[in-house]
PDB file of N, H, CA, C and O in Angstrom:
ATOM      1  N   UNK A   1     -45.813   9.875 -20.020  1.00  0.00           N
ATOM      2  CA  UNK A   1     -44.505  10.362 -20.421  1.00  0.00           C
ATOM      3  C   UNK A   1     -43.635   9.163 -20.786  1.00  0.00           C
ATOM      4  O   UNK A   1     -43.521   8.213 -20.011  1.00  0.00           O
ATOM      5  N   UNK A   2     -43.046   9.209 -21.926  1.00  0.00           N
ATOM      6  H   UNK A   2     -43.139   9.981 -22.555  1.00  0.00           H
ATOM      7  CA  UNK A   2     -42.222   8.090 -22.377  1.00  0.00           C
ATOM      8  C   UNK A   2     -40.762   8.359 -22.038  1.00  0.00           C
ATOM      9  O   UNK A   2     -40.270   9.485 -22.105  1.00  0.00           O
ATOM     10  N   UNK A   3     -40.114   7.297 -21.680  1.00  0.00           N
ATOM     11  H   UNK A   3     -40.514   6.382 -21.625  1.00  0.00           H
ATOM     12  CA  UNK A   3     -38.683   7.404 -21.369  1.00  0.00           C
ATOM     13  C   UNK A   3     -37.885   7.194 -22.643  1.00  0.00           C
ATOM     14  O   UNK A   3     -38.266   6.384 -23.488  1.00  0.00           O
ATOM     15  N   UNK A   4     -36.789   7.911 -22.790  1.00  0.00           N
ATOM     16  H   UNK A   4     -36.480   8.569 -22.104  1.00  0.00           H
ATOM     17  CA  UNK A   4     -35.934   7.631 -23.954  1.00  0.00           C
ATOM     18  C   UNK A   4     -35.251   6.278 -23.785  1.00  0.00           C
ATOM     19  O   UNK A   4     -34.855   5.895 -22.684  1.00  0.00           O
ATOM     20  N   UNK A   5     -35.127   5.581 -24.880  1.00  0.00           N
ATOM     21  H   UNK A   5     -35.448   5.892 -25.774  1.00  0.00           H
ATOM     22  CA  UNK A   5     -34.497   4.270 -24.842  1.00  0.00           C
ATOM     23  C   UNK A   5     -32.994   4.430 -24.582  1.00  0.00           C
ATOM     24  O   UNK A   5     -32.354   5.302 -25.170  1.00  0.00           O
ATOM     25  N   UNK A   6     -32.431   3.596 -23.707  1.00  0.00           N
ATOM     26  H   UNK A   6     -32.951   2.887 -23.230  1.00  0.00           H
ATOM     27  CA  UNK A   6     -30.984   3.687 -23.462  1.00  0.00           C
ATOM     28  C   UNK A   6     -30.210   3.287 -24.710  1.00  0.00           C
ATOM     29  O   UNK A   6     -30.589   2.364 -25.431  1.00  0.00           O
ATOM     30  N   UNK A   7     -29.138   3.991 -24.942  1.00  0.00           N
ATOM     31  H   UNK A   7     -28.830   4.741 -24.357  1.00  0.00           H
ATOM     32  CA  UNK A   7     -28.303   3.690 -26.107  1.00  0.00           C
ATOM     33  C   UNK A   7     -27.202   2.729 -25.687  1.00  0.00           C
ATOM     34  O   UNK A   7     -26.685   2.799 -24.572  1.00  0.00           O
ATOM     35  N   UNK A   8     -26.857   1.841 -26.592  1.00  0.00           N
ATOM     36  H   UNK A   8     -27.276   1.784 -27.498  1.00  0.00           H
ATOM     37  CA  UNK A   8     -25.819   0.854 -26.324  1.00  0.00           C
ATOM     38  C   UNK A   8     -24.523   1.311 -26.967  1.00  0.00           C
ATOM     39  O   UNK A   8     -24.473   1.564 -28.171  1.00  0.00           O
ATOM     40  N   UNK A   9     -23.478   1.416 -26.163  1.00  0.00           N
ATOM     41  H   UNK A   9     -23.519   1.211 -25.185  1.00  0.00           H
ATOM     42  CA  UNK A   9     -22.161   1.827 -26.658  1.00  0.00           C
ATOM     43  C   UNK A   9     -21.136   0.760 -26.282  1.00  0.00           C
ATOM     44  O   UNK A   9     -20.581   0.807 -25.184  1.00  0.00           O
ATOM     45  N   UNK A  10     -20.875  -0.194 -27.162  1.00  0.00           N
ATOM     46  H   UNK A  10     -21.325  -0.233 -28.054  1.00  0.00           H
ATOM     47  CA  UNK A  10     -19.924  -1.260 -26.809  1.00  0.00           C
ATOM     48  C   UNK A  10     -18.511  -0.738 -26.577  1.00  0.00           C
ATOM     49  O   UNK A  10     -17.779  -1.315 -25.773  1.00  0.00           O
ATOM     50  N   UNK A  11     -18.103   0.329 -27.253  1.00  0.00           N
ATOM     51  H   UNK A  11     -18.698   0.797 -27.906  1.00  0.00           H
ATOM     52  CA  UNK A  11     -16.757   0.865 -27.058  1.00  0.00           C
ATOM     53  C   UNK A  11     -16.612   1.446 -25.657  1.00  0.00           C
ATOM     54  O   UNK A  11     -15.556   1.308 -25.040  1.00  0.00           O
ATOM     55  N   UNK A  12     -17.649   2.087 -25.152  1.00  0.00           N
ATOM     56  H   UNK A  12     -18.506   2.199 -25.653  1.00  0.00           H
ATOM     57  CA  UNK A  12     -17.594   2.653 -23.808  1.00  0.00           C
ATOM     58  C   UNK A  12     -17.475   1.538 -22.771  1.00  0.00           C
ATOM     59  O   UNK A  12     -16.777   1.701 -21.770  1.00  0.00           O
ATOM     60  N   UNK A  13     -18.136   0.426 -22.992  1.00  0.00           N
ATOM     61  H   UNK A  13     -18.704   0.293 -23.805  1.00  0.00           H
ATOM     62  CA  UNK A  13     -18.057  -0.694 -22.062  1.00  0.00           C
ATOM     63  C   UNK A  13     -16.637  -1.249 -22.021  1.00  0.00           C
ATOM     64  O   UNK A  13     -16.148  -1.607 -20.949  1.00  0.00           O
ATOM     65  N   UNK A  14     -15.978  -1.327 -23.154  1.00  0.00           N
ATOM     66  H   UNK A  14     -16.375  -1.037 -24.025  1.00  0.00           H
ATOM     67  CA  UNK A  14     -14.614  -1.840 -23.204  1.00  0.00           C
ATOM     68  C   UNK A  14     -13.656  -0.902 -22.484  1.00  0.00           C
ATOM     69  O   UNK A  14     -12.788  -1.364 -21.744  1.00  0.00           O
ATOM     70  N   UNK A  15     -13.797   0.410 -22.684  1.00  0.00           N
ATOM     71  H   UNK A  15     -14.503   0.786 -23.285  1.00  0.00           H
ATOM     72  CA  UNK A  15     -12.885   1.342 -22.030  1.00  0.00           C
ATOM     73  C   UNK A  15     -13.090   1.321 -20.521  1.00  0.00           C
ATOM     74  O   UNK A  15     -12.135   1.503 -19.767  1.00  0.00           O
ATOM     75  N   UNK A  16     -14.313   1.103 -20.077  1.00  0.00           N
ATOM     76  H   UNK A  16     -15.089   0.955 -20.690  1.00  0.00           H
ATOM     77  CA  UNK A  16     -14.580   1.004 -18.644  1.00  0.00           C
ATOM     78  C   UNK A  16     -13.855  -0.207 -18.062  1.00  0.00           C
ATOM     79  O   UNK A  16     -13.323  -0.143 -16.954  1.00  0.00           O
ATOM     80  N   UNK A  17     -13.836  -1.300 -18.802  1.00  0.00           N
ATOM     81  H   UNK A  17     -14.268  -1.352 -19.702  1.00  0.00           H
ATOM     82  CA  UNK A  17     -13.153  -2.509 -18.349  1.00  0.00           C
ATOM     83  C   UNK A  17     -11.643  -2.275 -18.284  1.00  0.00           C
ATOM     84  O   UNK A  17     -10.980  -2.742 -17.358  1.00  0.00           O
ATOM     85  N   UNK A  18     -11.103  -1.556 -19.264  1.00  0.00           N
ATOM     86  H   UNK A  18     -11.642  -1.177 -20.017  1.00  0.00           H
ATOM     87  CA  UNK A  18      -9.674  -1.249 -19.251  1.00  0.00           C
ATOM     88  C   UNK A  18      -9.327  -0.359 -18.066  1.00  0.00           C
ATOM     89  O   UNK A  18      -8.290  -0.543 -17.429  1.00  0.00           O
ATOM     90  N   UNK A  19     -10.188   0.600 -17.772  1.00  0.00           N
ATOM     91  H   UNK A  19     -11.030   0.750 -18.290  1.00  0.00           H
ATOM     92  CA  UNK A  19      -9.933   1.490 -16.640  1.00  0.00           C
ATOM     93  C   UNK A  19      -9.971   0.725 -15.330  1.00  0.00           C
ATOM     94  O   UNK A  19      -9.191   1.016 -14.424  1.00  0.00           O
ATOM     95  N   UNK A  20     -10.870  -0.255 -15.213  1.00  0.00           N
ATOM     96  H   UNK A  20     -11.504  -0.491 -15.949  1.00  0.00           H
ATOM     97  CA  UNK A  20     -10.931  -1.003 -13.962  1.00  0.00           C
ATOM     98  C   UNK A  20      -9.682  -1.869 -13.808  1.00  0.00           C
ATOM     99  O   UNK A  20      -9.223  -2.089 -12.687  1.00  0.00           O
ATOM    100  N   UNK A  21      -9.131  -2.358 -14.902  1.00  0.00           N
ATOM    101  H   UNK A  21      -9.504  -2.180 -15.813  1.00  0.00           H
ATOM    102  CA  UNK A  21      -7.878  -3.111 -14.835  1.00  0.00           C
ATOM    103  C   UNK A  21      -6.732  -2.232 -14.384  1.00  0.00           C
ATOM    104  O   UNK A  21      -5.900  -2.652 -13.581  1.00  0.00           O
ATOM    105  N   UNK A  22      -6.686  -1.012 -14.899  1.00  0.00           N
ATOM    106  H   UNK A  22      -7.363  -0.672 -15.551  1.00  0.00           H
ATOM    107  CA  UNK A  22      -5.648  -0.072 -14.489  1.00  0.00           C
ATOM    108  C   UNK A  22      -5.808   0.296 -13.018  1.00  0.00           C
ATOM    109  O   UNK A  22      -4.820   0.403 -12.291  1.00  0.00           O
ATOM    110  N   UNK A  23      -7.043   0.488 -12.580  1.00  0.00           N
ATOM    111  H   UNK A  23      -7.845   0.401 -13.170  1.00  0.00           H
ATOM    112  CA  UNK A  23      -7.290   0.804 -11.169  1.00  0.00           C
ATOM    113  C   UNK A  23      -6.847  -0.358 -10.283  1.00  0.00           C
ATOM    114  O   UNK A  23      -6.293  -0.139  -9.206  1.00  0.00           O
ATOM    115  N   UNK A  24      -7.087  -1.582 -10.725  1.00  0.00           N
ATOM    116  H   UNK A  24      -7.537  -1.760 -11.600  1.00  0.00           H
ATOM    117  CA  UNK A  24      -6.660  -2.745  -9.949  1.00  0.00           C
ATOM    118  C   UNK A  24      -5.144  -2.806  -9.852  1.00  0.00           C
ATOM    119  O   UNK A  24      -4.604  -3.114  -8.789  1.00  0.00           O
ATOM    120  N   UNK A  25      -4.451  -2.516 -10.952  1.00  0.00           N
ATOM    121  H   UNK A  25      -4.891  -2.266 -11.815  1.00  0.00           H
ATOM    122  CA  UNK A  25      -2.993  -2.525 -10.922  1.00  0.00           C
ATOM    123  C   UNK A  25      -2.453  -1.440  -9.996  1.00  0.00           C
ATOM    124  O   UNK A  25      -1.492  -1.674  -9.263  1.00  0.00           O
ATOM    125  N   UNK A  26      -3.059  -0.264 -10.024  1.00  0.00           N
ATOM    126  H   UNK A  26      -3.840  -0.075 -10.620  1.00  0.00           H
ATOM    127  CA  UNK A  26      -2.630   0.808  -9.128  1.00  0.00           C
ATOM    128  C   UNK A  26      -2.875   0.432  -7.668  1.00  0.00           C
ATOM    129  O   UNK A  26      -2.036   0.699  -6.808  1.00  0.00           O
ATOM    130  N   UNK A  27      -4.008  -0.179  -7.392  1.00  0.00           N
ATOM    131  H   UNK A  27      -4.690  -0.396  -8.091  1.00  0.00           H
ATOM    132  CA  UNK A  27      -4.306  -0.614  -6.028  1.00  0.00           C
ATOM    133  C   UNK A  27      -3.304  -1.668  -5.564  1.00  0.00           C
ATOM    134  O   UNK A  27      -2.829  -1.617  -4.429  1.00  0.00           O
ATOM    135  N   UNK A  28      -2.983  -2.618  -6.434  1.00  0.00           N
ATOM    136  H   UNK A  28      -3.369  -2.659  -7.355  1.00  0.00           H
ATOM    137  CA  UNK A  28      -2.012  -3.651  -6.076  1.00  0.00           C
ATOM    138  C   UNK A  28      -0.637  -3.040  -5.821  1.00  0.00           C
ATOM    139  O   UNK A  28       0.064  -3.462  -4.902  1.00  0.00           O
ATOM    140  N   UNK A  29      -0.241  -2.045  -6.629  1.00  0.00           N
ATOM    141  H   UNK A  29      -0.810  -1.702  -7.376  1.00  0.00           H
ATOM    142  CA  UNK A  29       1.048  -1.383  -6.429  1.00  0.00           C
ATOM    143  C   UNK A  29       1.073  -0.624  -5.107  1.00  0.00           C
ATOM    144  O   UNK A  29       2.088  -0.628  -4.409  1.00  0.00           O
ATOM    145  N   UNK A  30      -0.032   0.027  -4.759  1.00  0.00           N
ATOM    146  H   UNK A  30      -0.856   0.031  -5.325  1.00  0.00           H
ATOM    147  CA  UNK A  30      -0.094   0.750  -3.486  1.00  0.00           C
ATOM    148  C   UNK A  30      -0.015  -0.205  -2.299  1.00  0.00           C
ATOM    149  O   UNK A  30       0.675   0.075  -1.319  1.00  0.00           O
ATOM    150  N   UNK A  31      -0.715  -1.322  -2.384  1.00  0.00           N
ATOM    151  H   UNK A  31      -1.276  -1.549  -3.179  1.00  0.00           H
ATOM    152  CA  UNK A  31      -0.680  -2.296  -1.291  1.00  0.00           C
ATOM    153  C   UNK A  31       0.720  -2.882  -1.159  1.00  0.00           C
ATOM    154  O   UNK A  31       1.229  -3.023  -0.047  1.00  0.00           O
ATOM    155  N   UNK A  32       1.344  -3.223  -2.274  1.00  0.00           N
ATOM    156  H   UNK A  32       0.930  -3.109  -3.177  1.00  0.00           H
ATOM    157  CA  UNK A  32       2.695  -3.770  -2.234  1.00  0.00           C
ATOM    158  C   UNK A  32       3.671  -2.747  -1.662  1.00  0.00           C
ATOM    159  O   UNK A  32       4.538  -3.093  -0.859  1.00  0.00           O
ATOM    160  N   UNK A  33       3.531  -1.488  -2.075  1.00  0.00           N
ATOM    161  H   UNK A  33       2.827  -1.207  -2.727  1.00  0.00           H
ATOM    162  CA  UNK A  33       4.390  -0.437  -1.537  1.00  0.00           C
ATOM    163  C   UNK A  33       4.201  -0.258  -0.044  1.00  0.00           C
ATOM    164  O   UNK A  33       5.172  -0.040   0.681  1.00  0.00           O
ATOM    165  N   UNK A  34       2.965  -0.346   0.426  1.00  0.00           N
ATOM    166  H   UNK A  34       2.177  -0.522  -0.163  1.00  0.00           H
ATOM    167  CA  UNK A  34       2.698  -0.206   1.859  1.00  0.00           C
ATOM    168  C   UNK A  34       3.322  -1.359   2.643  1.00  0.00           C
ATOM    169  O   UNK A  34       3.859  -1.150   3.731  1.00  0.00           O
ATOM    170  N   UNK A  35       3.256  -2.562   2.103  1.00  0.00           N
ATOM    171  H   UNK A  35       2.820  -2.732   1.219  1.00  0.00           H
ATOM    172  CA  UNK A  35       3.857  -3.713   2.781  1.00  0.00           C
ATOM    173  C   UNK A  35       5.371  -3.564   2.835  1.00  0.00           C
ATOM    174  O   UNK A  35       5.983  -3.803   3.876  1.00  0.00           O
ATOM    175  N   UNK A  36       5.978  -3.169   1.719  1.00  0.00           N
ATOM    176  H   UNK A  36       5.481  -2.975   0.873  1.00  0.00           H
ATOM    177  CA  UNK A  36       7.432  -2.991   1.680  1.00  0.00           C
ATOM    178  C   UNK A  36       7.855  -1.899   2.653  1.00  0.00           C
ATOM    179  O   UNK A  36       8.836  -2.062   3.379  1.00  0.00           O
ATOM    180  N   UNK A  37       7.126  -0.792   2.676  1.00  0.00           N
ATOM    181  H   UNK A  37       6.329  -0.660   2.086  1.00  0.00           H
ATOM    182  CA  UNK A  37       7.440   0.296   3.599  1.00  0.00           C
ATOM    183  C   UNK A  37       7.286  -0.161   5.052  1.00  0.00           C
ATOM    184  O   UNK A  37       8.105   0.192   5.901  1.00  0.00           O
ATOM    185  N   UNK A  38       6.255  -0.933   5.340  1.00  0.00           N
ATOM    186  H   UNK A  38       5.590  -1.219   4.650  1.00  0.00           H
ATOM    187  CA  UNK A  38       6.067  -1.437   6.696  1.00  0.00           C
ATOM    188  C   UNK A  38       7.186  -2.361   7.132  1.00  0.00           C
ATOM    189  O   UNK A  38       7.651  -2.272   8.268  1.00  0.00           O
ATOM    190  N   UNK A  39       7.625  -3.243   6.256  1.00  0.00           N
ATOM    191  H   UNK A  39       7.247  -3.316   5.333  1.00  0.00           H
ATOM    192  CA  UNK A  39       8.731  -4.149   6.589  1.00  0.00           C
ATOM    193  C   UNK A  39      10.013  -3.353   6.802  1.00  0.00           C
ATOM    194  O   UNK A  39      10.775  -3.635   7.727  1.00  0.00           O
ATOM    195  N   UNK A  40      10.250  -2.363   5.950  1.00  0.00           N
ATOM    196  H   UNK A  40       9.631  -2.135   5.198  1.00  0.00           H
ATOM    197  CA  UNK A  40      11.449  -1.535   6.097  1.00  0.00           C
ATOM    198  C   UNK A  40      11.420  -0.775   7.421  1.00  0.00           C
ATOM    199  O   UNK A  40      12.425  -0.715   8.130  1.00  0.00           O
ATOM    200  N   UNK A  41      10.269  -0.198   7.752  1.00  0.00           N
ATOM    201  H   UNK A  41       9.452  -0.247   7.177  1.00  0.00           H
ATOM    202  CA  UNK A  41      10.168   0.551   9.007  1.00  0.00           C
ATOM    203  C   UNK A  41      10.342  -0.376  10.208  1.00  0.00           C
ATOM    204  O   UNK A  41      10.969   0.003  11.197  1.00  0.00           O
ATOM    205  N   UNK A  42       9.797  -1.576  10.130  1.00  0.00           N
ATOM    206  H   UNK A  42       9.287  -1.884   9.326  1.00  0.00           H
ATOM    207  CA  UNK A  42       9.972  -2.534  11.222  1.00  0.00           C
ATOM    208  C   UNK A  42      11.447  -2.849  11.409  1.00  0.00           C
ATOM    209  O   UNK A  42      11.954  -2.844  12.530  1.00  0.00           O
ATOM    210  N   UNK A  43      12.133  -3.123  10.302  1.00  0.00           N
ATOM    211  H   UNK A  43      11.720  -3.126   9.391  1.00  0.00           H
ATOM    212  CA  UNK A  43      13.549  -3.464  10.397  1.00  0.00           C
ATOM    213  C   UNK A  43      14.385  -2.277  10.858  1.00  0.00           C
ATOM    214  O   UNK A  43      15.312  -2.449  11.650  1.00  0.00           O
ATOM    215  N   UNK A  44      14.077  -1.088  10.381  1.00  0.00           N
ATOM    216  H   UNK A  44      13.325  -0.948   9.738  1.00  0.00           H
ATOM    217  CA  UNK A  44      14.900   0.079  10.690  1.00  0.00           C
ATOM    218  C   UNK A  44      14.624   0.627  12.082  1.00  0.00           C
ATOM    219  O   UNK A  44      15.560   1.007  12.785  1.00  0.00           O
ATOM    220  N   UNK A  45      13.375   0.676  12.492  1.00  0.00           N
ATOM    221  H   UNK A  45      12.615   0.366  11.921  1.00  0.00           H
ATOM    222  CA  UNK A  45      13.030   1.373  13.726  1.00  0.00           C
ATOM    223  C   UNK A  45      12.804   0.441  14.906  1.00  0.00           C
ATOM    224  O   UNK A  45      13.336   0.682  15.990  1.00  0.00           O
ATOM    225  N   UNK A  46      12.035  -0.604  14.719  1.00  0.00           N
ATOM    226  H   UNK A  46      11.603  -0.799  13.839  1.00  0.00           H
ATOM    227  CA  UNK A  46      11.671  -1.431  15.867  1.00  0.00           C
ATOM    228  C   UNK A  46      12.789  -2.389  16.271  1.00  0.00           C
ATOM    229  O   UNK A  46      13.062  -2.564  17.458  1.00  0.00           O
ATOM    230  N   UNK A  47      13.428  -3.001  15.291  1.00  0.00           N
ATOM    231  H   UNK A  47      13.206  -2.858  14.327  1.00  0.00           H
ATOM    232  CA  UNK A  47      14.526  -3.890  15.645  1.00  0.00           C
ATOM    233  C   UNK A  47      15.728  -3.068  16.052  1.00  0.00           C
ATOM    234  O   UNK A  47      16.442  -3.427  16.988  1.00  0.00           O
ATOM    235  N   UNK A  48      15.958  -1.963  15.355  1.00  0.00           N
ATOM    236  H   UNK A  48      15.377  -1.671  14.595  1.00  0.00           H
ATOM    237  CA  UNK A  48      16.992  -1.002  15.725  1.00  0.00           C
ATOM    238  C   UNK A  48      18.371  -1.628  15.850  1.00  0.00           C
ATOM    239  O   UNK A  48      18.614  -2.746  15.398  1.00  0.00           O
ATOM    240  N   UNK A  49      19.258  -0.881  16.472  1.00  0.00           N
ATOM    241  H   UNK A  49      19.060   0.028  16.840  1.00  0.00           H
ATOM    242  CA  UNK A  49      20.618  -1.353  16.718  1.00  0.00           C
ATOM    243  C   UNK A  49      20.769  -1.642  18.207  1.00  0.00           C
ATOM    244  O   UNK A  49      21.461  -0.920  18.926  1.00  0.00           O
ATOM    245  N   UNK A  50      20.117  -2.699  18.656  1.00  0.00           N
ATOM    246  H   UNK A  50      19.554  -3.285  18.072  1.00  0.00           H
ATOM    247  CA  UNK A  50      20.178  -3.068  20.069  1.00  0.00           C
ATOM    248  C   UNK A  50      21.504  -3.772  20.307  1.00  0.00           C
ATOM    249  O   UNK A  50      21.820  -4.736  19.610  1.00  0.00           O
ATOM    250  N   UNK A  51      22.293  -3.307  21.284  1.00  0.00           N
ATOM    251  H   UNK A  51      22.036  -2.523  21.849  1.00  0.00           H
ATOM    252  CA  UNK A  51      23.563  -3.996  21.560  1.00  0.00           C
ATOM    253  C   UNK A  51      23.311  -5.427  22.029  1.00  0.00           C
ATOM    254  O   UNK A  51      22.276  -5.728  22.624  1.00  0.00           O
ATOM    255  N   UNK A  52      24.263  -6.289  21.752  1.00  0.00           N
ATOM    256  H   UNK A  52      25.103  -6.044  21.269  1.00  0.00           H
ATOM    257  CA  UNK A  52      24.082  -7.698  22.082  1.00  0.00           C
ATOM    258  C   UNK A  52      24.082  -7.947  23.586  1.00  0.00           C
ATOM    259  O   UNK A  52      23.470  -8.911  24.046  1.00  0.00           O
ATOM    260  N   UNK A  53      24.762  -7.092  24.367  1.00  0.00           N
ATOM    261  H   UNK A  53      25.259  -6.309  23.994  1.00  0.00           H
ATOM    262  CA  UNK A  53      24.804  -7.323  25.808  1.00  0.00           C
ATOM    263  C   UNK A  53      23.566  -6.808  26.511  1.00  0.00           C
ATOM    264  O   UNK A  53      23.471  -6.883  27.736  1.00  0.00           O
ATOM    265  N   UNK A  54      22.616  -6.285  25.752  1.00  0.00           N
ATOM    266  H   UNK A  54      22.693  -6.224  24.757  1.00  0.00           H
ATOM    267  CA  UNK A  54      21.377  -5.811  26.348  1.00  0.00           C
ATOM    268  C   UNK A  54      21.432  -4.309  26.571  1.00  0.00           C
ATOM    269  O   UNK A  54      22.369  -3.642  26.131  1.00  0.00           O
ATOM    270  N   UNK A  55      20.437  -3.785  27.246  1.00  0.00           N
ATOM    271  H   UNK A  55      19.676  -4.326  27.603  1.00  0.00           H
ATOM    272  CA  UNK A  55      20.417  -2.338  27.460  1.00  0.00           C
ATOM    273  C   UNK A  55      21.568  -1.903  28.358  1.00  0.00           C
ATOM    274  O   UNK A  55      21.955  -2.610  29.289  1.00  0.00           O
ATOM    275  N   UNK A  56      22.098  -0.740  28.060  1.00  0.00           N
ATOM    276  H   UNK A  56      21.783  -0.167  27.303  1.00  0.00           H
ATOM    277  CA  UNK A  56      23.242  -0.233  28.816  1.00  0.00           C
ATOM    278  C   UNK A  56      22.789   0.207  30.201  1.00  0.00           C
ATOM    279  O   UNK A  56      21.747   0.845  30.356  1.00  0.00           O
ATOM    280  N   UNK A  57      23.586  -0.143  31.202  1.00  0.00           N
ATOM    281  H   UNK A  57      24.432  -0.661  31.076  1.00  0.00           H
ATOM    282  CA  UNK A  57      23.287   0.270  32.573  1.00  0.00           C
ATOM    283  C   UNK A  57      23.860   1.661  32.799  1.00  0.00           C
ATOM    284  O   UNK A  57      24.856   2.046  32.185  1.00  0.00           O
ATOM    285  N   UNK A  58      23.222   2.401  33.681  1.00  0.00           N
ATOM    286  H   UNK A  58      22.413   2.089  34.179  1.00  0.00           H
ATOM    287  CA  UNK A  58      23.725   3.738  33.999  1.00  0.00           C
ATOM    288  C   UNK A  58      25.063   3.605  34.717  1.00  0.00           C
ATOM    289  O   UNK A  58      25.217   2.731  35.570  1.00  0.00           O
ATOM    290  N   UNK A  59      26.028   4.451  34.390  1.00  0.00           N
ATOM    291  H   UNK A  59      25.903   5.161  33.697  1.00  0.00           H
ATOM    292  CA  UNK A  59      27.335   4.357  35.061  1.00  0.00           C
ATOM    293  C   UNK A  59      27.199   4.703  36.547  1.00  0.00           C
ATOM    294  O   UNK A  59      26.435   5.588  36.932  1.00  0.00           O
ATOM    295  N   UNK A  60      27.952   3.986  37.357  1.00  0.00           N
ATOM    296  H   UNK A  60      28.573   3.267  37.045  1.00  0.00           H
ATOM    297  CA  UNK A  60      27.902   4.241  38.800  1.00  0.00           C
ATOM    298  C   UNK A  60      28.808   5.410  39.137  1.00  0.00           C
ATOM    299  O   UNK A  60      29.929   5.500  38.638  1.00  0.00           O
ATOM    300  N   UNK A  61      28.329   6.289  39.969  1.00  0.00           N
ATOM    301  H   UNK A  61      27.418   6.216  40.375  1.00  0.00           H
ATOM    302  CA  UNK A  61      29.138   7.432  40.398  1.00  0.00           C
ATOM    303  C   UNK A  61      29.482   7.258  41.869  1.00  0.00           C
ATOM    304  O   UNK A  61      28.646   6.824  42.661  1.00  0.00           O
ATOM    305  N   UNK A  62      30.703   7.594  42.230  1.00  0.00           N
ATOM    306  H   UNK A  62      31.382   7.946  41.586  1.00  0.00           H
ATOM    307  CA  UNK A  62      31.118   7.463  43.629  1.00  0.00           C
ATOM    308  C   UNK A  62      31.466   8.800  44.226  1.00  0.00           C
ATOM    309  O   UNK A  62      31.836   8.875  45.398  1.00  0.00           O
TER     310      UNK A  62
END
């Protein structure tokens, strides 16, 4: 049984390369967005608005 010879399509190879470039740009944008979101969440949630005198003590009741 003979195998059919593979056909060469130079245009298809070029479009595949363009698609991989676009995929790389999308991946880089997602990674950058994740880093920016992580920094924002760290600043907003973890650092928070901690008073300078430290944690508030419970009021004393008499």
